[in-house]
N, CA, C and O atoms as a GROMACS GRO file, in nm:
protein
  588
    1MET      N    1   0.083  -0.123  -0.012
    1MET     CA    2   0.011  -0.018   0.006
    1MET      C    3   0.086   0.104   0.001
    1MET      O    4   0.186   0.104   0.072
    2SER      N    5   0.060   0.226  -0.076
    2SER     CA    6   0.129   0.326  -0.089
    2SER      C    7   0.062   0.476  -0.027
    2SER      O    8  -0.047   0.516  -0.068
    3TYR      N    9   0.119   0.530   0.047
    3TYR     CA   10   0.062   0.645   0.111
    3TYR      C   11   0.091   0.776   0.033
    3TYR      O   12   0.199   0.788  -0.025
    4PRO      N   13   0.012   0.860   0.031
    4PRO     CA   14   0.042   0.993  -0.039
    4PRO      C   15   0.157   1.081   0.036
    4PRO      O   16   0.170   1.086   0.158
    5ASP      N   17   0.229   1.144  -0.049
    5ASP     CA   18   0.335   1.234   0.012
    5ASP      C   19   0.285   1.339   0.081
    5ASP      O   20   0.196   1.413   0.040
    6PRO      N   21   0.349   1.349   0.204
    6PRO     CA   22   0.276   1.468   0.295
    6PRO      C   23   0.302   1.597   0.254
    6PRO      O   24   0.248   1.688   0.317
    7ARG      N   25   0.390   1.628   0.143
    7ARG     CA   26   0.440   1.745   0.081
    7ARG      C   27   0.297   1.788   0.002
    7ARG      O   28   0.266   1.907  -0.001
    8CYS      N   29   0.227   1.706  -0.051
    8CYS     CA   30   0.124   1.729  -0.144
    8CYS      C   31   0.013   1.818  -0.092
    8CYS      O   32  -0.003   1.797   0.028
    9ASN      N   33  -0.054   1.891  -0.132
    9ASN     CA   34  -0.153   1.977  -0.074
    9ASN      C   35  -0.107   2.016   0.064
    9ASN      O   36  -0.183   1.997   0.159
   10MET      N   37   0.004   2.066   0.080
   10MET     CA   38   0.043   2.127   0.198
   10MET      C   39  -0.053   2.237   0.264
   10MET      O   40  -0.086   2.235   0.382
   11ARG      N   41  -0.089   2.325   0.178
   11ARG     CA   42  -0.182   2.446   0.216
   11ARG      C   43  -0.284   2.426   0.149
   11ARG      O   44  -0.282   2.380   0.034
   12PRO      N   45  -0.402   2.464   0.223
   12PRO     CA   46  -0.549   2.457   0.156
   12PRO      C   47  -0.538   2.531   0.034
   12PRO      O   48  -0.596   2.486  -0.064
   13SER      N   49  -0.463   2.653   0.022
   13SER     CA   50  -0.478   2.738  -0.075
   13SER      C   51  -0.383   2.692  -0.218
   13SER      O   52  -0.401   2.716  -0.338
   14GLY      N   53  -0.293   2.629  -0.156
   14GLY     CA   54  -0.183   2.583  -0.265
   14GLY      C   55  -0.215   2.443  -0.340
   14GLY      O   56  -0.286   2.354  -0.294
   15LYS      N   57  -0.155   2.441  -0.452
   15LYS     CA   58  -0.164   2.332  -0.554
   15LYS      C   59  -0.015   2.274  -0.576
   15LYS      O   60   0.088   2.340  -0.584
   16THR      N   61  -0.029   2.146  -0.583
   16THR     CA   62   0.119   2.094  -0.630
   16THR      C   63   0.111   2.048  -0.757
   16THR      O   64   0.010   2.019  -0.821
   17ILE      N   65   0.244   2.044  -0.794
   17ILE     CA   66   0.270   2.026  -0.953
   17ILE      C   67   0.398   1.925  -0.943
   17ILE      O   68   0.500   1.949  -0.878
   18GLY      N   69   0.370   1.793  -1.031
   18GLY     CA   70   0.478   1.700  -1.028
   18GLY      C   71   0.432   1.573  -1.113
   18GLY      O   72   0.326   1.567  -1.176
   19ARG      N   73   0.519   1.483  -1.106
   19ARG     CA   74   0.511   1.358  -1.176
   19ARG      C   75   0.410   1.260  -1.094
   19ARG      O   76   0.343   1.172  -1.148
   20GLY      N   77   0.410   1.293  -0.946
   20GLY     CA   78   0.329   1.191  -0.859
   20GLY      C   79   0.177   1.201  -0.903
   20GLY      O   80   0.131   1.303  -0.952
   21THR      N   81   0.109   1.093  -0.883
   21THR     CA   82  -0.050   1.096  -0.926
   21THR      C   83  -0.127   1.173  -0.845
   21THR      O   84  -0.239   1.209  -0.880
   22GLU      N   85  -0.063   1.211  -0.706
   22GLU     CA   86  -0.121   1.267  -0.593
   22GLU      C   87  -0.131   1.416  -0.601
   22GLU      O   88  -0.203   1.478  -0.523
   23CYS      N   89  -0.060   1.476  -0.694
   23CYS     CA   90  -0.039   1.608  -0.730
   23CYS      C   91  -0.173   1.655  -0.798
   23CYS      O   92  -0.245   1.584  -0.869
   24ASP      N   93  -0.192   1.785  -0.765
   24ASP     CA   94  -0.314   1.869  -0.845
   24ASP      C   95  -0.280   1.865  -0.990
   24ASP      O   96  -0.369   1.820  -1.063
   25LEU      N   97  -0.177   1.902  -1.043
   25LEU     CA   98  -0.131   1.906  -1.166
   25LEU      C   99  -0.016   1.796  -1.188
   25LEU      O  100   0.094   1.802  -1.134
   26VAL      N  101  -0.057   1.698  -1.274
   26VAL     CA  102   0.041   1.571  -1.308
   26VAL      C  103   0.101   1.602  -1.448
   26VAL      O  104   0.032   1.626  -1.547
   27LEU      N  105   0.230   1.599  -1.446
   27LEU     CA  106   0.306   1.620  -1.557
   27LEU      C  107   0.378   1.499  -1.586
   27LEU      O  108   0.473   1.472  -1.512
   28LYS      N  109   0.343   1.406  -1.703
   28LYS     CA  110   0.416   1.284  -1.726
   28LYS      C  111   0.528   1.316  -1.820
   28LYS      O  112   0.525   1.305  -1.942
   29HIS      N  113   0.636   1.358  -1.741
   29HIS     CA  114   0.774   1.380  -1.821
   29HIS      C  115   0.899   1.348  -1.720
   29HIS      O  116   0.914   1.392  -1.606
   30ASP      N  117   0.976   1.269  -1.785
   30ASP     CA  118   1.099   1.219  -1.706
   30ASP      C  119   1.179   1.323  -1.632
   30ASP      O  120   1.245   1.288  -1.535
   31SER      N  121   1.177   1.467  -1.679
   31SER     CA  122   1.250   1.580  -1.593
   31SER      C  123   1.177   1.633  -1.503
   31SER      O  124   1.225   1.729  -1.442
   32VAL      N  125   1.048   1.589  -1.471
   32VAL     CA  126   0.972   1.650  -1.370
   32VAL      C  127   0.981   1.565  -1.248
   32VAL      O  128   0.960   1.444  -1.252
   33SER      N  129   1.013   1.630  -1.142
   33SER     CA  130   1.029   1.564  -1.008
   33SER      C  131   0.891   1.503  -0.965
   33SER      O  132   0.787   1.543  -1.016
   34ARG      N  133   0.895   1.408  -0.874
   34ARG     CA  134   0.757   1.363  -0.815
   34ARG      C  135   0.663   1.486  -0.745
   34ARG      O  136   0.545   1.511  -0.768
   35ILE      N  137   0.738   1.538  -0.672
   35ILE     CA  138   0.660   1.670  -0.603
   35ILE      C  139   0.750   1.787  -0.655
   35ILE      O  140   0.850   1.814  -0.588
   36HIS      N  141   0.720   1.866  -0.780
   36HIS     CA  142   0.805   1.940  -0.842
   36HIS      C  143   0.803   2.086  -0.788
   36HIS      O  144   0.910   2.143  -0.763
   37ALA      N  145   0.684   2.146  -0.769
   37ALA     CA  146   0.665   2.280  -0.737
   37ALA      C  147   0.526   2.278  -0.684
   37ALA      O  148   0.445   2.189  -0.709
   38GLU      N  149   0.502   2.385  -0.606
   38GLU     CA  150   0.368   2.438  -0.539
   38GLU      C  151   0.335   2.562  -0.608
   38GLU      O  152   0.424   2.642  -0.637
   39ILE      N  153   0.203   2.585  -0.640
   39ILE     CA  154   0.162   2.700  -0.673
   39ILE      C  155   0.065   2.748  -0.593
   39ILE      O  156  -0.011   2.666  -0.543
   40GLU      N  157   0.046   2.889  -0.564
   40GLU     CA  158  -0.055   2.931  -0.469
   40GLU      C  159  -0.095   3.083  -0.536
   40GLU      O  160  -0.032   3.141  -0.624
   41VAL      N  161  -0.210   3.125  -0.475
   41VAL     CA  162  -0.251   3.236  -0.496
   41VAL      C  163  -0.216   3.341  -0.368
   41VAL      O  164  -0.251   3.312  -0.254
   42THR      N  165  -0.142   3.468  -0.399
   42THR     CA  166  -0.096   3.526  -0.300
   42THR      C  167  -0.215   3.600  -0.226
   42THR      O  168  -0.327   3.582  -0.273
   43GLY      N  169  -0.200   3.688  -0.105
   43GLY     CA  170  -0.313   3.750  -0.057
   43GLY      C  171  -0.344   3.859  -0.144
   43GLY      O  172  -0.443   3.923  -0.109
   44GLU      N  173  -0.281   3.902  -0.262
   44GLU     CA  174  -0.325   4.019  -0.338
   44GLU      C  175  -0.394   3.967  -0.465
   44GLU      O  176  -0.452   4.034  -0.551
   45GLY      N  177  -0.379   3.841  -0.460
   45GLY     CA  178  -0.451   3.758  -0.598
   45GLY      C  179  -0.375   3.706  -0.711
   45GLY      O  180  -0.420   3.653  -0.813
   46TYR      N  181  -0.230   3.734  -0.673
   46TYR     CA  182  -0.134   3.705  -0.786
   46TYR      C  183  -0.102   3.544  -0.786
   46TYR      O  184  -0.111   3.483  -0.679
   47LEU      N  185  -0.069   3.487  -0.886
   47LEU     CA  186  -0.024   3.357  -0.900
   47LEU      C  187   0.137   3.363  -0.851
   47LEU      O  188   0.219   3.443  -0.896
   48ALA      N  189   0.160   3.273  -0.762
   48ALA     CA  190   0.303   3.252  -0.733
   48ALA      C  191   0.358   3.097  -0.736
   48ALA      O  192   0.301   3.005  -0.678
   49VAL      N  193   0.456   3.087  -0.798
   49VAL     CA  194   0.523   2.938  -0.803
   49VAL      C  195   0.638   2.925  -0.733
   49VAL      O  196   0.728   3.009  -0.745
   50ARG      N  197   0.653   2.801  -0.637
   50ARG     CA  198   0.752   2.786  -0.574
   50ARG      C  199   0.816   2.647  -0.588
   50ARG      O  200   0.743   2.550  -0.568
   51ASP      N  201   0.947   2.629  -0.621
   51ASP     CA  202   1.012   2.510  -0.636
   51ASP      C  203   1.028   2.426  -0.527
   51ASP      O  204   1.055   2.484  -0.422
   52GLN      N  205   1.019   2.312  -0.525
   52GLN     CA  206   1.013   2.214  -0.414
   52GLN      C  207   1.134   2.157  -0.416
   52GLN      O  208   1.134   2.036  -0.391
   53ASN      N  209   1.250   2.214  -0.440
   53ASN     CA  210   1.399   2.164  -0.450
   53ASN      C  211   1.393   2.039  -0.546
   53ASN      O  212   1.452   1.935  -0.517
   54SER      N  213   1.325   2.052  -0.650
   54SER     CA  214   1.330   1.983  -0.746
   54SER      C  215   1.469   1.940  -0.815
   54SER      O  216   1.556   2.026  -0.818
   55SER      N  217   1.496   1.817  -0.868
   55SER     CA  218   1.606   1.785  -0.933
   55SER      C  219   1.654   1.857  -1.041
   55SER      O  220   1.774   1.884  -1.049
   56ASN      N  221   1.561   1.897  -1.139
   56ASN     CA  222   1.568   1.947  -1.260
   56ASN      C  223   1.543   2.094  -1.259
   56ASN      O  224   1.585   2.158  -1.356
   57GLY      N  225   1.484   2.154  -1.169
   57GLY     CA  226   1.454   2.297  -1.158
   57GLY      C  227   1.325   2.344  -1.213
   57GLY      O  228   1.261   2.274  -1.292
   58THR      N  229   1.280   2.472  -1.171
   58THR     CA  230   1.180   2.540  -1.228
   58THR      C  231   1.249   2.678  -1.305
   58THR      O  232   1.332   2.756  -1.258
   59PHE      N  233   1.190   2.678  -1.428
   59PHE     CA  234   1.252   2.790  -1.491
   59PHE      C  235   1.142   2.887  -1.542
   59PHE      O  236   1.030   2.847  -1.573
   60LEU      N  237   1.176   3.007  -1.550
   60LEU     CA  238   1.092   3.135  -1.579
   60LEU      C  239   1.157   3.190  -1.714
   60LEU      O  240   1.278   3.209  -1.721
   61HIS      N  241   1.072   3.215  -1.818
   61HIS     CA  242   1.112   3.263  -1.916
   61HIS      C  243   1.061   3.423  -1.900
   61HIS      O  244   0.942   3.453  -1.892
   62ARG      N  245   1.173   3.522  -1.898
   62ARG     CA  246   1.124   3.648  -1.888
   62ARG      C  247   1.264   3.733  -1.945
   62ARG      O  248   1.381   3.701  -1.924
   63ASN      N  249   1.220   3.836  -2.016
   63ASN     CA  250   1.328   3.920  -2.087
   63ASN      C  251   1.423   3.851  -2.197
   63ASN      O  252   1.542   3.877  -2.218
   64GLY      N  253   1.336   3.751  -2.264
   64GLY     CA  254   1.416   3.672  -2.338
   64GLY      C  255   1.517   3.575  -2.314
   64GLY      O  256   1.603   3.539  -2.394
   65ARG      N  257   1.499   3.532  -2.184
   65ARG     CA  258   1.575   3.415  -2.154
   65ARG      C  259   1.509   3.332  -2.027
   65ARG      O  260   1.426   3.376  -1.948
   66TRP      N  261   1.573   3.187  -2.027
   66TRP     CA  262   1.519   3.113  -1.920
   66TRP      C  263   1.588   3.148  -1.801
   66TRP      O  264   1.708   3.173  -1.817
   67ILE      N  265   1.540   3.156  -1.681
   67ILE     CA  266   1.618   3.170  -1.541
   67ILE      C  267   1.566   3.065  -1.452
   67ILE      O  268   1.446   3.034  -1.446
   68ARG      N  269   1.661   3.011  -1.385
   68ARG     CA  270   1.604   2.930  -1.291
   68ARG      C  271   1.577   2.988  -1.175
   68ARG      O  272   1.656   3.069  -1.128
   69THR      N  273   1.451   2.952  -1.106
   69THR     CA  274   1.403   3.025  -1.002
   69THR      C  275   1.343   2.929  -0.883
   69THR      O  276   1.297   2.817  -0.904
   70ARG      N  277   1.351   2.988  -0.765
   70ARG     CA  278   1.284   2.926  -0.659
   70ARG      C  279   1.148   2.959  -0.619
   70ARG      O  280   1.066   2.872  -0.588
   71ARG      N  281   1.121   3.098  -0.620
   71ARG     CA  282   0.986   3.155  -0.620
   71ARG      C  283   0.974   3.254  -0.687
   71ARG      O  284   1.063   3.338  -0.686
   72VAL      N  285   0.855   3.270  -0.765
   72VAL     CA  286   0.822   3.383  -0.866
   72VAL      C  287   0.690   3.411  -0.863
   72VAL      O  288   0.605   3.324  -0.840
   73ILE      N  289   0.664   3.523  -0.885
   73ILE     CA  290   0.515   3.575  -0.896
   73ILE      C  291   0.492   3.593  -1.051
   73ILE      O  292   0.569   3.668  -1.111
   74LEU      N  293   0.401   3.535  -1.114
   74LEU     CA  294   0.402   3.519  -1.256
   74LEU      C  295   0.337   3.675  -1.306
   74LEU      O  296   0.255   3.738  -1.241
   75GLY      N  297   0.390   3.713  -1.426
   75GLY     CA  298   0.340   3.816  -1.526
   75GLY      C  299   0.271   3.761  -1.644
   75GLY      O  300   0.275   3.644  -1.684
   76THR      N  301   0.207   3.861  -1.694
   76THR     CA  302   0.116   3.823  -1.825
   76THR      C  303   0.206   3.759  -1.942
   76THR      O  304   0.161   3.679  -2.024
   77GLN      N  305   0.345   3.805  -1.938
   77GLN     CA  306   0.435   3.785  -2.071
   77GLN      C  307   0.540   3.661  -2.016
   77GLN      O  308   0.638   3.629  -2.084
   78ASP      N  309   0.511   3.600  -1.893
   78ASP     CA  310   0.587   3.509  -1.862
   78ASP      C  311   0.552   3.370  -1.920
   78ASP      O  312   0.438   3.347  -1.960
   79ARG      N  313   0.652   3.278  -1.923
   79ARG     CA  314   0.648   3.147  -1.942
   79ARG      C  315   0.737   3.064  -1.837
   79ARG      O  316   0.845   3.091  -1.785
   80ILE      N  317   0.648   2.944  -1.824
   80ILE     CA  318   0.719   2.872  -1.693
   80ILE      C  319   0.740   2.720  -1.751
   80ILE      O  320   0.661   2.657  -1.822
   81ARG      N  321   0.859   2.680  -1.706
   81ARG     CA  322   0.890   2.539  -1.732
   81ARG      C  323   0.938   2.463  -1.601
   81ARG      O  324   1.019   2.510  -1.521
   82PHE      N  325   0.880   2.345  -1.590
   82PHE     CA  326   0.926   2.250  -1.490
   82PHE      C  327   1.004   2.144  -1.559
   82PHE      O  328   0.962   2.071  -1.649
   83GLY      N  329   1.139   2.143  -1.497
   83GLY     CA  330   1.244   2.051  -1.569
   83GLY      C  331   1.239   2.090  -1.719
   83GLY      O  332   1.258   2.210  -1.744
   84ASP      N  333   1.216   2.008  -1.819
   84ASP     CA  334   1.212   2.042  -1.947
   84ASP      C  335   1.055   2.039  -2.008
   84ASP      O  336   1.029   2.023  -2.128
   85HIS      N  337   0.960   2.056  -1.904
   85HIS     CA  338   0.842   2.036  -1.953
   85HIS      C  339   0.781   2.186  -1.935
   85HIS      O  340   0.781   2.234  -1.822
   86GLU      N  341   0.734   2.255  -2.035
   86GLU     CA  342   0.682   2.392  -2.046
   86GLU      C  343   0.507   2.373  -2.020
   86GLU      O  344   0.434   2.295  -2.082
   87VAL      N  345   0.473   2.454  -1.927
   87VAL     CA  346   0.326   2.461  -1.900
   87VAL      C  347   0.254   2.622  -1.930
   87VAL      O  348   0.310   2.726  -1.896
   88THR      N  349   0.155   2.619  -1.981
   88THR     CA  350   0.103   2.738  -2.036
   88THR      C  351   0.044   2.805  -1.881
   88THR      O  352   0.011   2.732  -1.788
   89LEU      N  353   0.039   2.928  -1.875
   89LEU     CA  354  -0.015   3.007  -1.778
   89LEU      C  355  -0.168   2.961  -1.763
   89LEU      O  356  -0.229   2.954  -1.656
   90GLY      N  357  -0.211   2.936  -1.868
   90GLY     CA  358  -0.372   2.896  -1.867
   90GLY      C  359  -0.383   2.781  -1.786
   90GLY      O  360  -0.468   2.772  -1.698
   91GLU      N  361  -0.304   2.694  -1.813
   91GLU     CA  362  -0.325   2.578  -1.719
   91GLU      C  363  -0.297   2.582  -1.561
   91GLU      O  364  -0.350   2.509  -1.477
   92LEU      N  365  -0.210   2.674  -1.540
   92LEU     CA  366  -0.191   2.710  -1.388
   92LEU      C  367  -0.306   2.792  -1.339
   92LEU      O  368  -0.339   2.779  -1.221
   93VAL      N  369  -0.366   2.869  -1.408
   93VAL     CA  370  -0.488   2.944  -1.348
   93VAL      C  371  -0.594   2.865  -1.337
   93VAL      O  372  -0.674   2.884  -1.245
   94ALA      N  373  -0.612   2.768  -1.424
   94ALA     CA  374  -0.726   2.680  -1.429
   94ALA      C  375  -0.725   2.578  -1.315
   94ALA      O  376  -0.822   2.509  -1.285
   95LEU      N  377  -0.598   2.576  -1.251
   95LEU     CA  378  -0.596   2.472  -1.122
   95LEU      C  379  -0.697   2.536  -1.020
   95LEU      O  380  -0.757   2.458  -0.946
   96PHE      N  381  -0.722   2.665  -1.010
   96PHE     CA  382  -0.791   2.711  -0.897
   96PHE      C  383  -0.923   2.738  -0.949
   96PHE      O  384  -0.999   2.794  -0.870
   97GLY      N  385  -0.970   2.711  -1.066
   97GLY     CA  386  -1.102   2.703  -1.096
   97GLY      C  387  -1.190   2.850  -1.065
   97GLY      O  388  -1.137   2.955  -1.102
   98ASN      N  389  -1.302   2.852  -1.010
   98ASN     CA  390  -1.369   2.970  -1.007
   98ASN      C  391  -1.376   2.987  -0.835
   98ASN      O  392  -1.462   3.060  -0.785
   99GLN      N  393  -1.284   2.918  -0.757
   99GLN     CA  394  -1.302   2.936  -0.626
   99GLN      C  395  -1.229   3.074  -0.589
   99GLN      O  396  -1.275   3.132  -0.491
  100SER      N  397  -1.130   3.130  -0.650
  100SER     CA  398  -1.058   3.249  -0.609
  100SER      C  399  -1.038   3.337  -0.732
  100SER      O  400  -1.038   3.296  -0.848
  101ARG      N  401  -1.022   3.456  -0.695
  101ARG     CA  402  -1.003   3.546  -0.816
  101ARG      C  403  -0.833   3.535  -0.833
  101ARG      O  404  -0.757   3.558  -0.739
  102VAL      N  405  -0.795   3.502  -0.948
  102VAL     CA  406  -0.646   3.484  -0.963
  102VAL      C  407  -0.622   3.592  -1.076
  102VAL      O  408  -0.709   3.616  -1.159
  103GLN      N  409  -0.512   3.652  -1.075
  103GLN     CA  410  -0.450   3.752  -1.158
  103GLN      C  411  -0.306   3.716  -1.177
  103GLN      O  412  -0.233   3.652  -1.102
  104LEU      N  413  -0.279   3.777  -1.304
  104LEU     CA  414  -0.114   3.797  -1.339
  104LEU      C  415  -0.074   3.924  -1.335
  104LEU      O  416  -0.159   4.010  -1.353
  105ARG      N  417   0.057   3.960  -1.311
  105ARG     CA  418   0.105   4.089  -1.313
  105ARG      C  419   0.109   4.128  -1.447
  105ARG      O  420   0.133   4.039  -1.529
  106GLU      N  421   0.091   4.245  -1.488
  106GLU     CA  422   0.098   4.302  -1.612
  106GLU      C  423   0.234   4.324  -1.642
  106GLU      O  424   0.308   4.385  -1.566
  107GLY      N  425   0.273   4.270  -1.761
  107GLY     CA  426   0.416   4.277  -1.813
  107GLY      C  427   0.517   4.199  -1.724
  107GLY      O  428   0.495   4.084  -1.685
  108TYR      N  429   0.630   4.270  -1.695
  108TYR     CA  430   0.739   4.186  -1.641
  108TYR      C  431   0.756   4.238  -1.483
  108TYR      O  432   0.806   4.162  -1.401
  109SER      N  433   0.718   4.355  -1.450
  109SER     CA  434   0.742   4.395  -1.313
  109SER      C  435   0.659   4.510  -1.273
  109SER      O  436   0.612   4.584  -1.359
  110VAL      N  437   0.638   4.531  -1.146
  110VAL     CA  438   0.552   4.630  -1.092
  110VAL      C  439   0.641   4.727  -1.015
  110VAL      O  440   0.734   4.684  -0.946
  111ARG      N  441   0.614   4.858  -1.027
  111ARG     CA  442   0.711   4.964  -0.976
  111ARG      C  443   0.732   4.934  -0.830
  111ARG      O  444   0.628   4.920  -0.766
  112GLY      N  445   0.845   4.921  -0.765
  112GLY     CA  446   0.870   4.922  -0.632
  112GLY      C  447   0.852   4.777  -0.573
  112GLY      O  448   0.871   4.762  -0.452
  113LYS      N  449   0.817   4.672  -0.651
  113LYS     CA  450   0.799   4.550  -0.599
  113LYS      C  451   0.874   4.447  -0.713
  113LYS      O  452   0.836   4.435  -0.829
  114PRO      N  453   0.982   4.382  -0.654
  114PRO     CA  454   1.035   4.284  -0.750
  114PRO      C  455   0.951   4.156  -0.757
  114PRO      O  456   0.875   4.122  -0.666
  115LEU      N  457   0.970   4.086  -0.875
  115LEU     CA  458   0.883   3.976  -0.893
  115LEU      C  459   0.950   3.855  -0.863
  115LEU      O  460   0.881   3.757  -0.835
  116LEU      N  461   1.085   3.846  -0.864
  116LEU     CA  462   1.174   3.727  -0.807
  116LEU      C  463   1.197   3.748  -0.658
  116LEU      O  464   1.238   3.854  -0.610
  117PHE      N  465   1.161   3.622  -0.577
  117PHE     CA  466   1.177   3.641  -0.455
  117PHE      C  467   1.271   3.516  -0.410
  117PHE      O  468   1.263   3.405  -0.462
  118ASP      N  469   1.362   3.548  -0.306
  118ASP     CA  470   1.440   3.452  -0.254
  118ASP      C  471   1.482   3.475  -0.129
  118ASP      O  472   1.552   3.575  -0.115
  119ASN      N  473   1.454   3.399  -0.020
  119ASN     CA  474   1.492   3.445   0.116
  119ASN      C  475   1.626   3.459   0.131
  119ASN      O  476   1.655   3.502   0.243
  120LEU      N  477   1.733   3.434   0.048
  120LEU     CA  478   1.858   3.445   0.072
  120LEU      C  479   1.890   3.596   0.035
  120LEU      O  480   1.980   3.658   0.091
  121LEU      N  481   1.806   3.655  -0.068
  121LEU     CA  482   1.841   3.766  -0.113
  121LEU      C  483   1.747   3.908  -0.045
  121LEU      O  484   1.732   4.023  -0.086
  122ALA      N  485   1.698   3.838   0.073
  122ALA     CA  486   1.606   3.934   0.135
  122ALA      C  487   1.687   4.047   0.212
  122ALA      O  488   1.636   4.158   0.227
  123GLY      N  489   1.801   4.020   0.255
  123GLY     CA  490   1.873   4.104   0.324
  123GLY      C  491   1.976   4.213   0.248
  123GLY      O  492   2.047   4.296   0.304
  124LEU      N  493   1.964   4.190   0.112
  124LEU     CA  494   2.031   4.280   0.013
  124LEU      C  495   1.970   4.422  -0.006
  124LEU      O  496   1.851   4.429   0.027
  125PRO      N  497   2.015   4.513  -0.042
  125PRO     CA  498   1.968   4.643  -0.065
  125PRO      C  499   1.889   4.652  -0.190
  125PRO      O  500   1.936   4.597  -0.289
  126LYS      N  501   1.778   4.712  -0.199
  126LYS     CA  502   1.706   4.713  -0.317
  126LYS      C  503   1.751   4.794  -0.409
  126LYS      O  504   1.818   4.888  -0.366
  127PRO      N  505   1.734   4.788  -0.534
  127PRO     CA  506   1.777   4.863  -0.644
  127PRO      C  507   1.730   4.980  -0.651
  127PRO      O  508   1.608   4.988  -0.639
  128LYS      N  509   1.798   5.093  -0.671
  128LYS     CA  510   1.720   5.228  -0.681
  128LYS      C  511   1.642   5.243  -0.794
  128LYS      O  512   1.534   5.302  -0.782
  129ILE      N  513   1.684   5.192  -0.919
  129ILE     CA  514   1.580   5.197  -1.036
  129ILE      C  515   1.527   5.078  -1.068
  129ILE      O  516   1.592   4.976  -1.091
  130VAL      N  517   1.401   5.089  -1.072
  130VAL     CA  518   1.308   4.963  -1.100
  130VAL      C  519   1.272   4.979  -1.254
  130VAL      O  520   1.210   5.080  -1.290
  131LEU      N  521   1.307   4.888  -1.339
  131LEU     CA  522   1.275   4.882  -1.462
  131LEU      C  523   1.126   4.807  -1.503
  131LEU      O  524   1.104   4.689  -1.474
  132GLU      N  525   1.044   4.882  -1.564
  132GLU     CA  526   0.932   4.809  -1.626
  132GLU      C  527   0.925   4.749  -1.752
  132GLU      O  528   0.968   4.824  -1.840
  133ASN      N  529   0.890   4.650  -1.788
  133ASN     CA  530   0.909   4.582  -1.914
  133ASN      C  531   1.040   4.610  -1.977
  133ASN      O  532   1.048   4.670  -2.085
  134PRO      N  533   1.154   4.565  -1.905
  134PRO     CA  534   1.282   4.601  -1.967
  134PRO      C  535   1.293   4.510  -2.093
  134PRO      O  536   1.220   4.412  -2.109
  135ARG      N  537   1.396   4.552  -2.187
  135ARG     CA  538   1.428   4.486  -2.300
  135ARG      C  539   1.572   4.480  -2.318
  135ARG      O  540   1.649   4.566  -2.274
  136ARG      N  541   1.609   4.373  -2.386
  136ARG     CA  542   1.768   4.356  -2.407
  136ARG      C  543   1.809   4.427  -2.526
  136ARG      O  544   1.750   4.402  -2.631
  137ASN      N  545   1.902   4.513  -2.525
  137ASN     CA  546   1.971   4.548  -2.641
  137ASN      C  547   2.029   4.446  -2.713
  137ASN      O  548   2.112   4.374  -2.658
  138PRO      N  549   1.994   4.428  -2.844
  138PRO     CA  550   2.038   4.324  -2.931
  138PRO      C  551   2.183   4.329  -2.980
  138PRO      O  552   2.236   4.228  -3.026
  139LEU      N  553   2.251   4.451  -2.970
  139LEU     CA  554   2.370   4.479  -2.986
  139LEU      C  555   2.491   4.455  -2.859
  139LEU      O  556   2.598   4.396  -2.876
  140THR      N  557   2.449   4.506  -2.753
  140THR     CA  558   2.524   4.498  -2.649
  140THR      C  559   2.495   4.395  -2.547
  140THR      O  560   2.584   4.353  -2.473
  141GLY      N  561   2.365   4.351  -2.542
  141GLY     CA  562   2.325   4.262  -2.448
  141GLY      C  563   2.256   4.324  -2.324
  141GLY      O  564   2.185   4.260  -2.247
  142ASP      N  565   2.282   4.447  -2.313
  142ASP     CA  566   2.241   4.538  -2.182
  142ASP      C  567   2.099   4.543  -2.170
  142ASP      O  568   2.034   4.560  -2.273
  143ILE      N  569   2.044   4.531  -2.066
  143ILE     CA  570   1.900   4.553  -2.024
  143ILE      C  571   1.882   4.705  -2.020
  143ILE      O  572   1.947   4.776  -1.943
  144GLU      N  573   1.787   4.755  -2.110
  144GLU     CA  574   1.752   4.901  -2.113
  144GLU      C  575   1.593   4.888  -2.075
  144GLU      O  576   1.520   4.790  -2.086
  145GLU      N  577   1.561   5.026  -2.024
  145GLU     CA  578   1.426   5.067  -2.000
  145GLU      C  579   1.369   5.113  -2.120
  145GLU      O  580   1.431   5.195  -2.188
  146ASN      N  581   1.227   5.059  -2.164
  146ASN     CA  582   1.162   5.110  -2.252
  146ASN      C  583   1.118   5.255  -2.238
  146ASN      O  584   1.065   5.298  -2.135
  147LYS      N  585   1.140   5.326  -2.341
  147LYS     CA  586   1.100   5.498  -2.321
  147LYS      C  587   0.981   5.515  -2.381
  147LYS      O  588   0.928   5.626  -2.382
   0.00000   0.00000   0.00000
């Protein structure tokens, strides 16, 4: 007899993503861990994804490149990948059905609030300039603010 993993459905508001059949979103892909990530709706109603120390990582596509992340609040222009398996934002929003109001941040950032969170970075000083919808210069590779 197998017992469900205690990490699944950790919080009433959170949903789990992984290869395990007990997860809320089951992804049948070899690069996805049994319990890969958790997704929840923040107090403000935004969609947040948290990696659960997966072997192959959770990746966010933002500003033209894939970034490995531990926790991120999703924006409307983002893409998300668990291991090598990409999931649409619509699939993630659908996990919550009509039970709660779920929204995505417009664009890539919100002035004054970074979208990427990591407890290890909490003590670092905040940047003085916050870019909204930054773009990468194709010649230099530098990130520039749209004017």
